[in-house]
ZADREN-152371 format. One line per field, with one value per atom (N, C-alpha, C, O): atom name; residue in one letter; x, y, z. Coordinates in pm, whole numbers. Atoms other than C-alpha are relative to their C-alpha. Example, Ala and Ser with C-alpha at 12.3 -4.5 7.8 and 13.67 -1.06 7.14 Angstrom:
BEGIN
atom c(N,CA,C,O,N,CA,C,O)
rest c(a,a,a,a,s,s,s,s)
X c(89,1230,90,194,-82,1367,-77,-26)
Y c(-119,-450,120,118,-119,-106,109,220)
Z c(0,780,0,66,-6,714,73,90)
END
This chain:
BEGIN
atom c(N,CA,C,O,N,CA,C,O,N,CA,C,O,N,CA,C,O,N,CA,C,O,N,CA,C,O,N,CA,C,O,N,CA,C,O,N,CA,C,O,N,CA,C,O,N,CA,C,O,N,CA,C,O,N,CA,C,O,N,CA,C,O,N,CA,C,O,N,CA,C,O,N,CA,C,O,N,CA,C,O,N,CA,C,O,N,CA,C,O,N,CA,C,O,N,CA,C,O,N,CA,C,O,N,CA,C,O,N,CA,C,O,N,CA,C,O,N,CA,C,O,N,CA,C,O,N,CA,C,O,N,CA,C,O,N,CA,C,O,N,CA,C,O,N,CA,C,O,N,CA,C,O,N,CA,C,O,N,CA,C,O,N,CA,C,O,N,CA,C,O,N,CA,C,O,N,CA,C,O,N,CA,C,O,N,CA,C,O,N,CA,C,O,N,CA,C,O,N,CA,C,O,N,CA,C,O,N,CA,C,O,N,CA,C,O,N,CA,C,O,N,CA,C,O,N,CA,C,O,N,CA,C,O,N,CA,C,O,N,CA,C,O,N,CA,C,O,N,CA,C,O,N,CA,C,O,N,CA,C,O,N,CA,C,O,N,CA,C,O,N,CA,C,O,N,CA,C,O,N,CA,C,O,N,CA,C,O,N,CA,C,O,N,CA,C,O,N,CA,C,O,N,CA,C,O,N,CA,C,O,N,CA,C,O,N,CA,C,O,N,CA,C,O,N,CA,C,O,N,CA,C,O,N,CA,C,O,N,CA,C,O,N,CA,C,O,N,CA,C,O,N,CA,C,O,N,CA,C,O,N,CA,C,O,N,CA,C,O,N,CA,C,O,N,CA,C,O,N,CA,C,O,N,CA,C,O,N,CA,C,O,N,CA,C,O,N,CA,C,O,N,CA,C,O,N,CA,C,O,N,CA,C,O,N,CA,C,O,N,CA,C,O,N,CA,C,O,N,CA,C,O,N,CA,C,O,N,CA,C,O,N,CA,C,O,N,CA,C,O,N,CA,C,O,N,CA,C,O,N,CA,C,O,N,CA,C,O,N,CA,C,O,N,CA,C,O,N,CA,C,O,N,CA,C,O,N,CA,C,O,N,CA,C,O,N,CA,C,O,N,CA,C,O,N,CA,C,O,N,CA,C,O,N,CA,C,O,N,CA,C,O,N,CA,C,O,N,CA,C,O,N,CA,C,O,N,CA,C,O,N,CA,C,O,N,CA,C,O,N,CA,C,O,N,CA,C,O,N,CA,C,O,N,CA,C,O,N,CA,C,O,N,CA,C,O,N,CA,C,O,N,CA,C,O,N,CA,C,O,N,CA,C,O,N,CA,C,O,N,CA,C,O,N,CA,C,O,N,CA,C,O,N,CA,C,O,N,CA,C,O,N,CA,C,O,N,CA,C,O,N,CA,C,O,N,CA,C,O,N,CA,C,O,N,CA,C,O,N,CA,C,O,N,CA,C,O,N,CA,C,O,N,CA,C,O,N,CA,C,O,N,CA,C,O,N,CA,C,O,N,CA,C,O,N,CA,C,O,N,CA,C,O,N,CA,C,O,N,CA,C,O,N,CA,C,O,N,CA,C,O,N,CA,C,O,N,CA,C,O,N,CA,C,O,N,CA,C,O,N,CA,C,O,N,CA,C,O,N,CA,C,O,N,CA,C,O,N,CA,C,O,N,CA,C,O,N,CA,C,O,N,CA,C,O,N,CA,C,O,N,CA,C,O,N,CA,C,O,N,CA,C,O,N,CA,C,O,N,CA,C,O,N,CA,C,O,N,CA,C,O,N,CA,C,O,N,CA,C,O,N,CA,C,O,N,CA,C,O,N,CA,C,O,N,CA,C,O,N,CA,C,O,N,CA,C,O,N,CA,C,O,N,CA,C,O,N,CA,C,O,N,CA,C,O,N,CA,C,O,N,CA,C,O,N,CA,C,O,N,CA,C,O,N,CA,C,O,N,CA,C,O,N,CA,C,O,N,CA,C,O,N,CA,C,O,N,CA,C,O,N,CA,C,O,N,CA,C,O,N,CA,C,O,N,CA,C,O,N,CA,C,O,N,CA,C,O,N,CA,C,O,N,CA,C,O,N,CA,C,O,N,CA,C,O,N,CA,C,O)
rest c(m,m,m,m,i,i,i,i,f,f,f,f,r,r,r,r,l,l,l,l,d,d,d,d,e,e,e,e,r,r,r,r,l,l,l,l,v,v,v,v,f,f,f,f,p,p,p,p,n,n,n,n,p,p,p,p,a,a,a,a,l,l,l,l,a,a,a,a,e,e,e,e,e,e,e,e,d,d,d,d,g,g,g,g,l,l,l,l,l,l,l,l,a,a,a,a,v,v,v,v,g,g,g,g,g,g,g,g,d,d,d,d,l,l,l,l,s,s,s,s,v,v,v,v,d,d,d,d,r,r,r,r,l,l,l,l,l,l,l,l,l,l,l,l,a,a,a,a,y,y,y,y,q,q,q,q,n,n,n,n,g,g,g,g,i,i,i,i,f,f,f,f,p,p,p,p,w,w,w,w,y,y,y,y,s,s,s,s,n,n,n,n,d,d,d,d,e,e,e,e,p,p,p,p,i,i,i,i,l,l,l,l,w,w,w,w,f,f,f,f,s,s,s,s,p,p,p,p,h,h,h,h,e,e,e,e,r,r,r,r,f,f,f,f,v,v,v,v,l,l,l,l,y,y,y,y,p,p,p,p,n,n,n,n,e,e,e,e,l,l,l,l,k,k,k,k,v,v,v,v,s,s,s,s,k,k,k,k,s,s,s,s,m,m,m,m,k,k,k,k,q,q,q,q,v,v,v,v,l,l,l,l,r,r,r,r,s,s,s,s,g,g,g,g,k,k,k,k,l,l,l,l,t,t,t,t,v,v,v,v,t,t,t,t,t,t,t,t,n,n,n,n,q,q,q,q,c,c,c,c,f,f,f,f,n,n,n,n,e,e,e,e,v,v,v,v,v,v,v,v,g,g,g,g,a,a,a,a,c,c,c,c,s,s,s,s,s,s,s,s,a,a,a,a,k,k,k,k,r,r,r,r,e,e,e,e,g,g,g,g,d,d,d,d,g,g,g,g,t,t,t,t,w,w,w,w,i,i,i,i,t,t,t,t,a,a,a,a,d,d,d,d,m,m,m,m,k,k,k,k,a,a,a,a,a,a,a,a,y,y,y,y,a,a,a,a,r,r,r,r,l,l,l,l,h,h,h,h,e,e,e,e,y,y,y,y,g,g,g,g,y,y,y,y,a,a,a,a,h,h,h,h,s,s,s,s,v,v,v,v,e,e,e,e,v,v,v,v,w,w,w,w,q,q,q,q,d,d,d,d,n,n,n,n,n,n,n,n,l,l,l,l,v,v,v,v,g,g,g,g,g,g,g,g,l,l,l,l,y,y,y,y,g,g,g,g,v,v,v,v,h,h,h,h,a,a,a,a,g,g,g,g,d,d,d,d,v,v,v,v,f,f,f,f,c,c,c,c,g,g,g,g,e,e,e,e,s,s,s,s,m,m,m,m,f,f,f,f,s,s,s,s,k,k,k,k,v,v,v,v,s,s,s,s,n,n,n,n,a,a,a,a,s,s,s,s,k,k,k,k,t,t,t,t,a,a,a,a,l,l,l,l,i,i,i,i,w,w,w,w,l,l,l,l,c,c,c,c,n,n,n,n,t,t,t,t,g,g,g,g,k,k,k,k,f,f,f,f,k,k,k,k,l,l,l,l,i,i,i,i,d,d,d,d,c,c,c,c,q,q,q,q,v,v,v,v,h,h,h,h,t,t,t,t,e,e,e,e,h,h,h,h,l,l,l,l,e,e,e,e,s,s,s,s,m,m,m,m,g,g,g,g,a,a,a,a,r,r,r,r,m,m,m,m,i,i,i,i,p,p,p,p,r,r,r,r,e,e,e,e,e,e,e,e,y,y,y,y,i,i,i,i,a,a,a,a,i,i,i,i,l,l,l,l,h,h,h,h,k,k,k,k,s,s,s,s,s,s,s,s,a,a,a,a)
X c(53,4388,-143,-165,128,4013,-41,-29,30,3900,-137,-239,131,3626,-37,31,50,3400,-85,-154,68,3248,-99,-143,69,3023,17,-75,-62,3253,-48,-60,59,3126,127,166,-144,3457,16,-46,-21,3562,161,215,-147,3943,15,-80,-20,4109,-48,5,24,3947,111,89,-148,4313,39,147,-69,4353,-110,-101,76,4085,78,183,-86,4166,-27,-92,-11,4206,-125,-148,140,3842,-84,-200,101,3730,-55,-111,53,3644,80,202,-72,3739,-14,78,10,3576,-116,-198,112,3329,-78,-9,79,3061,-58,-83,60,2926,-159,-217,158,2549,-48,38,52,2318,-72,-172,73,2217,40,141,5,2148,140,202,-130,2463,119,203,-108,2705,-38,57,17,2541,55,129,-11,2571,168,198,-134,2961,46,157,-66,3017,4,95,12,2872,70,90,-82,3052,142,213,-159,3396,-3,105,5,3295,7,78,14,3214,-156,-245,139,2912,-37,55,14,2757,-48,-137,64,2698,59,179,-9,2647,-131,-235,104,2410,-70,-13,74,2170,108,110,-48,2407,160,248,-101,2696,22,-78,-6,2828,-18,-3,-7,2785,131,221,-121,3052,-11,-108,-1,3178,105,198,-85,3330,39,-35,-27,3526,108,228,-79,3658,95,82,-108,3970,-36,22,43,3797,-161,-231,185,3401,-13,37,83,3203,-122,-224,88,3030,-31,28,51,2846,-5,-84,35,2892,-123,-130,116,2538,31,-36,-43,2699,57,59,-41,2839,-81,-41,99,2509,-17,0,10,2451,-121,-144,128,2108,-25,-29,21,2043,-116,-205,140,1787,-109,-212,115,1556,-44,-161,52,1554,-27,-83,63,1485,-126,-205,156,1174,-73,-171,94,1062,-34,-146,52,1093,-86,-155,102,899,-145,-247,138,638,-111,-231,76,525,-95,-181,78,425,55,-15,-62,655,3,52,10,598,73,75,-91,836,-58,-119,12,780,144,230,-98,1018,-38,-121,30,993,-134,-172,140,621,-22,-106,35,670,144,178,-130,1024,18,101,-3,953,-38,-1,48,792,110,120,-108,1093,123,189,-117,1347,-72,3,56,1116,2,26,-17,1103,162,195,-139,1485,53,152,-28,1491,-12,66,62,1293,84,130,-88,1501,124,149,-111,1811,-18,59,27,1674,9,53,27,1603,151,163,-128,1985,114,131,-127,2297,-23,67,56,2093,7,69,43,1980,110,171,-87,2204,-104,-69,84,1901,-82,-182,57,1848,-146,-188,103,1544,66,21,-71,1795,42,36,-36,1909,-128,-121,98,1559,-55,-97,21,1489,68,14,-86,1794,-18,-26,44,1721,-140,-157,130,1362,41,0,-42,1526,61,7,-50,1742,-76,-34,105,1447,-90,-136,64,1256,71,10,-103,1542,34,84,-2,1557,129,169,-135,1894,-22,67,24,1759,-131,-234,95,1557,-40,34,35,1358,-25,-43,64,1265,-86,-47,109,957,-33,-61,80,847,-97,-106,155,479,-33,-5,83,304,-150,-177,127,-62,-33,-98,-2,-43,33,-9,-71,157,141,195,-151,511,75,67,-48,712,172,240,-148,1086,11,-76,-60,1316,112,185,-124,1570,24,-44,-11,1695,145,233,-114,1979,9,-87,-27,2157,76,169,-61,2243,126,101,-123,2595,66,143,1,2620,-21,-131,27,2641,8,-18,-11,2693,-138,-177,105,2387,71,133,-48,2503,-99,-169,94,2293,2,110,-19,2213,-57,5,44,1999,-140,-211,117,1736,-68,-12,54,1484,-81,-97,60,1290,-99,-51,67,975,-40,-100,14,942,109,176,-145,1217,-6,-108,-37,1362,-43,-22,27,1232,73,69,-116,1522,81,135,-78,1705,-75,-12,84,1422,35,59,-10,1472,126,143,-144,1852,18,98,-38,1818,-72,-15,49,1548,88,105,-91,1799,119,159,-113,2089,-52,13,57,1843,-37,-56,23,1770,56,-6,-132,2083,16,66,-20,2095,142,205,-108,2397,107,74,-108,2743,75,165,-59,2814,-100,-146,86,2598,102,164,-88,2805,-93,-189,71,2681,59,17,-44,2912,45,164,-16,2908,-3,-95,-5,3018,-112,-144,101,2740,14,24,-1,2760,-121,-107,111,2414,17,-31,-39,2544,122,138,-130,2876,-49,3,27,2693,-64,-54,63,2498,108,78,-122,2847,51,127,-54,2935,151,179,-170,3336,39,-19,-78,3571,95,166,-92,3746,76,33,-75,4003,-92,-168,65,3876,38,-44,-59,4098,-79,-100,65,3930,-153,-200,117,3588,-19,-107,37,3628,35,-17,-23,3780,-124,-143,122,3448,-105,-188,103,3262,43,-40,-55,3455,-36,-89,3,3445,-151,-195,158,3056,-58,-142,64,2995,74,47,-68,3229,-91,-51)
Y c(67,-2552,-66,-168,62,-2584,-119,-96,109,-2924,7,17,-12,-2912,-182,-262,102,-3211,-41,44,37,-3423,-73,-55,108,-3698,-127,-198,79,-3924,17,125,-31,-3995,22,-72,21,-3883,135,231,-139,-3594,-10,-114,3,-3480,-16,8,-5,-3534,125,231,-135,-3277,70,188,-75,-3174,69,129,-82,-3021,126,192,-89,-2768,149,163,-120,-2385,54,-1,-53,-2174,30,39,-15,-2108,-109,-104,119,-2444,-50,-158,47,-2461,-107,-90,97,-2784,-28,-73,54,-2841,71,118,-76,-2679,-115,-201,54,-2846,-135,-165,136,-3183,-12,40,0,-3250,-8,-10,4,-3268,-134,-143,137,-3650,-43,-7,75,-3855,-79,-78,73,-4070,101,74,-103,-3757,91,143,-81,-3565,-119,-88,56,-3878,-59,-133,6,-3937,135,139,-115,-3593,36,97,-22,-3587,-127,-121,133,-3938,61,37,-66,-3732,129,189,-150,-3398,102,202,-114,-3210,23,-60,-68,-3007,99,177,-89,-2799,136,140,-150,-2404,80,99,-93,-2174,74,40,-104,-1887,-37,-110,18,-1897,31,-30,-51,-1707,-48,24,68,-1946,-137,-209,161,-2297,-89,-33,44,-2564,-13,-55,-6,-2532,-96,-115,115,-2792,61,133,-57,-2723,-103,-190,91,-2893,79,67,-81,-2644,-63,-183,39,-2672,-52,-148,18,-2676,-5,70,-1,-2777,6,-54,-14,-2644,-86,-85,85,-2905,-17,47,-4,-3011,-162,-240,138,-3347,11,107,-6,-3414,-8,61,17,-3509,139,156,-129,-3146,108,221,-82,-2989,98,54,-101,-2678,70,160,-84,-2588,86,35,-96,-2264,-43,-114,1,-2266,56,0,-65,-2033,-83,-79,110,-2300,-114,-193,90,-2556,13,-82,-57,-2357,-27,-99,7,-2333,-123,-146,149,-2713,-72,-157,38,-2791,57,12,-77,-2544,-71,-77,75,-2746,64,15,-66,-2456,-50,-34,38,-2597,-155,-223,142,-2935,-42,31,14,-3126,-124,-207,124,-3394,-10,78,4,-3513,-65,-156,30,-3579,15,-46,-47,-3436,82,64,-79,-3171,59,175,-51,-3156,104,195,-106,-2967,160,265,-138,-2687,56,179,-37,-2666,64,164,-34,-2634,152,249,-121,-2353,107,218,-108,-2172,50,162,-47,-2189,72,145,-80,-2066,146,233,-168,-1741,41,153,-48,-1705,62,182,-59,-1683,117,211,-120,-1440,134,238,-109,-1213,65,173,-41,-1202,22,128,-16,-1299,-38,-49,49,-1401,-138,-195,139,-1745,-106,-75,86,-2044,-125,-224,114,-2283,57,128,-36,-2251,-98,-169,83,-2420,-152,-255,152,-2708,-54,-177,48,-2760,-39,-147,38,-2769,-149,-235,96,-3035,-133,-243,123,-3253,-30,-149,101,-3271,-43,-135,60,-3341,-148,-234,110,-3642,-74,-174,61,-3730,-39,-119,35,-3736,-93,-169,115,-3947,-119,-206,140,-4220,-23,-132,25,-4170,73,50,-34,-3983,142,194,-156,-3625,5,-52,31,-3556,169,265,-141,-3243,-27,-143,11,-3171,139,238,-118,-2935,37,-48,-82,-2719,56,130,-67,-2620,65,22,-98,-2355,11,61,-11,-2395,-34,40,64,-2619,98,86,-49,-2364,-20,-5,18,-2440,125,229,-139,-2204,-14,82,46,-2366,-117,-190,148,-2643,5,104,0,-2749,-130,-223,101,-3005,-46,40,46,-3195,-158,-219,121,-3518,-98,-55,65,-3807,-97,-163,78,-3975,-83,-33,82,-4280,69,123,-40,-4163,146,193,-116,-3806,82,43,-73,-3554,124,200,-135,-3274,94,98,-113,-2992,116,170,-60,-2783,140,233,-118,-2501,-12,-112,4,-2409,141,230,-116,-2136,15,-82,-28,-1965,116,229,-89,-1780,48,155,-40,-1747,-44,-143,44,-1750,-124,-179,134,-2058,-123,-238,118,-2265,-79,-201,77,-2342,-58,-164,74,-2423,-119,-222,120,-2664,-105,-220,106,-2842,-42,-151,50,-2883,-77,-169,108,-3013,-117,-224,134,-3262,-84,-196,80,-3383,-42,-156,36,-3401,-114,-217,101,-3596,-130,-223,107,-3856,-127,-234,96,-4057,-66,-178,46,-4139,38,-32,-36,-3939,34,77,2,-3921,173,226,-120,-3580,85,31,-97,-3276,94,181,-113,-3087,122,117,-125,-2729,94,209,-93,-2609,134,161,-169,-2239,41,12,-60,-2069,93,174,-88,-1894,11,-92,-17,-1742,-80,-149,86,-1900,-154,-211,130,-2228,-33,-143,26,-2188,14,-59,8,-2093,-136,-171,117,-2409,-116,-232,136,-2622,-34,-131,30,-2632,69,164,-19,-2607,-22,-97,50,-2607,-141,-157,118,-2951,29,94,18,-3005,-90,-181,107,-3148,-132,-216,124,-3441,-120,-241,63,-3532,-34,-145,11,-3473,-127,-212,123,-3724,-115,-219,126,-3966,-31,-152,33,-3954,-56,-144,36,-3982,-147,-238,134,-4281,-107,-213,116,-4475,-26,-138,20,-4408,-98,-184,47,-4528,-129,-180,113,-4829,-126,-239)
Z c(126,-5619,28,93,-21,-5644,-103,-223,75,-5782,-69,-1,46,-6038,-46,-110,9,-6028,-120,-176,128,-6322,36,150,-29,-6336,87,130,-67,-6159,171,230,-151,-5785,92,161,-64,-5626,74,29,-71,-5388,19,56,-53,-5347,169,244,-132,-4999,70,39,-71,-4771,55,83,-60,-4636,-130,-125,94,-4975,-1,-105,-5,-4896,27,89,-4,-4931,141,230,-184,-4605,52,172,-31,-4632,23,62,-2,-4636,-150,-169,131,-5000,-68,-71,52,-5182,-114,-183,147,-5490,-53,27,77,-5763,-100,-155,91,-5969,40,156,-47,-5968,-5,-100,-22,-5870,149,237,-116,-5574,5,76,-3,-5640,159,220,-129,-5303,10,116,-30,-5366,15,100,-17,-5405,127,186,-152,-5087,96,189,-147,-4868,-31,63,15,-4991,46,101,-53,-4904,127,183,-145,-4568,82,203,-62,-4487,8,106,-34,-4546,56,55,-63,-4379,-104,-94,117,-4699,-18,-40,58,-4763,-92,-116,94,-5006,49,134,-55,-4951,-96,-116,109,-5227,-34,24,-1,-5359,-156,-237,135,-5667,-137,-244,112,-5878,7,-41,7,-5817,-39,-28,15,-5914,133,242,-152,-5633,39,-34,-47,-5423,143,216,-122,-5149,82,47,-90,-4844,115,161,-124,-4569,80,55,-62,-4320,78,103,-69,-4125,136,189,-122,-3815,7,-61,12,-3732,143,238,-141,-3470,17,-51,-28,-3301,141,227,-140,-2991,43,-11,-49,-2806,66,143,-101,-2650,152,229,-141,-2317,38,160,-37,-2310,-4,27,20,-2382,145,259,-118,-2146,-19,-100,-7,-2053,110,222,-118,-1842,77,29,-71,-1576,-32,4,71,-1748,-123,-162,120,-2053,63,-13,-36,-1822,49,53,-60,-1670,-158,-173,132,-2047,-45,-90,17,-2099,63,7,-79,-1810,-4,47,11,-1899,-74,-47,74,-2154,-129,-201,95,-2369,-154,-254,143,-2668,-2,88,34,-2803,-114,-213,105,-3019,-78,-12,81,-3318,-104,-117,90,-3564,-147,-140,120,-3946,-34,-134,25,-3932,-129,-217,155,-4203,-36,-11,31,-4329,-100,-92,95,-4628,51,-1,-52,-4423,82,86,-91,-4185,-102,-72,82,-4475,-61,-71,41,-4605,65,19,-107,-4295,48,88,-26,-4236,-138,-137,123,-4617,9,-30,-15,-4529,106,86,-120,-4197,-79,-80,64,-4406,-77,-62,89,-4653,79,30,-65,-4368,64,120,-83,-4247,-139,-198,43,-4461,-157,-240,156,-4794,14,104,2,-4887,-51,-153,66,-4952,-5,-70,28,-4926,-152,-165,129,-5302,-12,80,60,-5491,-10,39,18,-5594,128,130,-122,-5248,69,129,-61,-5114,-59,19,67,-5380,38,47,-33,-5285,125,157,-124,-4932,3,83,-2,-4979,-33,45,47,-5172,122,169,-102,-4904,134,216,-96,-4667,-29,57,45,-4880,40,103,-23,-4843,117,145,-159,-4469,31,145,-76,-4433,42,109,-41,-4375,77,44,-96,-4069,34,13,-71,-3911,122,161,-152,-3556,-29,-91,9,-3538,143,227,-129,-3248,-22,-119,38,-3212,143,255,-129,-2972,-71,-180,53,-3004,-129,-203,134,-3304,-136,-251,131,-3510,23,133,7,-3611,20,-45,-60,-3428,-6,32,-14,-3460,-65,-114,59,-3577,-62,-74,88,-3771,-59,-14,94,-4024,-31,-24,30,-4110,-75,-122,66,-4249,118,185,-89,-4029,-85,-186,48,-4114,118,200,-90,-3908,158,166,-102,-3543,4,114,2,-3646,-62,-172,65,-3716,-69,6,82,-3970,-7,-108,-11,-3880,-121,-146,111,-4175,20,-30,-13,-4074,139,155,-86,-3779,-22,-87,-9,-3731,132,207,-135,-3435,-19,-27,-7,-3454,136,142,-138,-3090,75,47,-103,-2800,41,81,-27,-2741,-75,-37,102,-3021,-41,-20,56,-3203,101,69,-129,-2842,28,48,-33,-2775,-107,-70,100,-3112,15,-39,19,-3057,153,171,-120,-2680,-21,0,44,-2796,-59,-11,85,-3059,78,53,-108,-2794,78,90,-89,-2565,-65,13,55,-2816,42,53,-14,-2736,-146,-136,135,-3126,-47,-126,82,-3197,94,205,-76,-3058,-34,31,15,-3211,-94,-195,81,-3354,-82,-21,60,-3640,-32,-110,17,-3618,-97,-111,94,-3897,15,0,4,-3864,160,237,-158,-3514,27,-60,-48,-3324,134,202,-154,-2981,56,157,-51,-2936,44,142,13,-2997,89,142,-93,-2803,123,207,-109,-2526,74,192,-45,-2515,1,30,-14,-2531,-118,-114,130,-2889,12,85,7,-2967,-117,-196,131,-3241,25,125,-7,-3303,-160,-255,142,-3593,-87,-52,99,-3916,-4,-41,2,-3887,123,119,-128,-3546,-27,-1,63,-3692,-97,-81,98,-3989,55,14,-29,-3801,88,99,-86,-3565,-118,-100,103,-3894,-38,-32,74,-4033,115,83,-105,-3687,12,36,-33,-3662,-105,-79,104,-4006,-37,-146,41,-4002,31,3)
END
């Protein structure tokens, strides 16, 4: 059963999600609703021709910073100093670059409404970007939402080799987060130490970190 949201600020129990993780339809992308969603292991994921869809997968693909794997070649890249990192310097540009990257692949889910919603979250201090630069050019980065000690990664992009890896390694090394939520499995992230955990374990970490 898919729940239809209305103006009330409430979500159904994530355990009621469908097999594909779909939990609810509708609602809005207000700051309060988005924060409530992330605090309970729920995130929006939809395309322009769809209503707002809310997901809570039965398993979460996550990276514990203390389990991060950095290859020897990647360590050499980091030591070279060719790539530099900043944070929250050009949030909207990072989101835009991630959106363009998605269009080249599986189609965009970072709609205009999503961009505006995450820009508001950023203004309120809940969404953050990591930027990677080469010769003063933005060549990679990522953005996401923090919920307690968890960083809920939304998307990343890379215009040169190793740029998105550099952003993720920098994020893990800040010491600010106990867990990075990668949401969707990729071999790239698995090679860096990310793994699946049950939703119940993920939500327990969320609630503990925000208590």
